[in-house]
Phi, psi and omega in degrees: 000129181278151176260128180284139178285143176236158174292162180299327178294316180294323182296328179289325187271333187239151172276151173298144183278234182286136177237187190314139179068017175062026174263139188283127180269171178223149175266137178231107181060232182261011176287147177204153175290134177078028182305326186266002185301321182258006181255340178232146181282349180239164179278096184291330178295323178294325178295315177300318180301317180296317179296314181297318180298320179296317178293322179295320179297329177283324185208095181299340180289357176291340180299302178297330181297316182286323176299317179294320180302315181297318179300312182294328177289309187292330183281353180242100178060024173090172184277082185231015179062021178294338179291343183276342187289132175278158178152168185287335183226034179273174180304328179304329186274352178291141184311316181295342184257359183296335180260003175291136179218177183107005182301325181293333177292315178296319177301314182295319179294318179298316180298319180294321180288318179300329181295335183244340181210074189292143172058035180237318187265125183282154175293326179298320178291324180296322176301313182295318178297313183296322178295316176301320184291319179290327176298319178296321183293331180259005180228045172054038174086002180292125182237129169267147181285134179261128173279138183234174184121008178289156172245161183271141182284162182251357184234135175212107184233134181302324184291347177279348184281110180222080184266150177302134179287148175296348178260008182293148176285160178299317181299315180290326178294318176301318179296320179296318178292322180298325179295341177261009179081019182249140183275172176298323178293318175304316182301314181298318179291317181295323178292345173299343174299343177294347175308321186252021183250172175230163178225140173284150186308318184300340182286344181219006185300328179298330180290341182269334189230323189211066185290122179050039176062029178271347186077007182231159176294162176296118183293346180274353179272135176309124185302320180295318178298316180301319180295322178292320181291328178295333176291325181278327185236076179300149181300136179065019177283169183297331174089020181278345180287156179231159175225156176289137177289334172258114187270012175267106188290341181271359190235032179308128177073012174257109191298325183299330183300322179305314183290324176297318183296316182289334174291339178263017180061037180244028174285145180270304178281149182300317181296324178298311181295322181295332178303323183277345185255330185282132180301337180290337185229345187299323181293327177294316178300312180298323179294323178296317180293321183288327183218090188270353190300330182257013183300313186298319180293321181288325174297318178299318178299317180294322178293322177298317178295318177300317182291352179256006183290119171048045183283155171263134180220177177064242179257005178288151177060216182203174168254106184293146173280324173235135182292345184267355185211147173289144180300145181252357179229000000 
């Protein structure tokens, strides 16, 4: 389906209508689909796609890494690529971000874009493009349209990192997402990204040995799964081992499997399992499993909303020359 061109006045007043794959888009501030079309002589989104595809072919685990990176960036002072900045006290150094990876993919995409259209494309937009591209790579080419026009932030402080804990209640998680303008349904879809993720043992070890200080395992976890996880995560171990958040070994990168697993009490993180048990979210989980045909479009819609959280546009922020450092000139 083609997108009709609108004048700049119309674009300000109206949201874009139907976009690729017939999922309905939304306008957020000055973000728009195709922001760089008239600013660069080449298709910069295609360049990012090529770089991401090459990196994915080398290491498919870059998919969950980039999805996680966007979430961690956007949930802290908005989608401004502040997570990319190097430094002694930047967001990168905060404990929840020490295991975030994929920075080299963003660096490579930025370098490729700078070579053909210098000082125009923001690092914040490259994160959103790259996340969209890995989602397409693990979903048979399905692409949601990314709105662009973000600017890069000038502040990155470790003390600003306040991400929802994996032990958070559903009610508190809904509140945390609501503060970012995201609904409970958005939350359920976005957490589906755990299909392609892993978790270190300390994030769920309490569920195996001493759930909520009871001295017993979490009774909502499948007993066979708990026994298997205890082999990987011995009590009081250093915690460097990891496990797949989706425990269905035959369904790697198939998002529906995550929801099936948590309905069978095979969630790894407490918040994942609670999605299937809490009345506030259980019906959404069951609905996704019962009718999966529109999952990709709804996940795409939720990612577009996430990518519009507290963005910098216009003359705010800057366009970094390097994603790892604030411009010095």
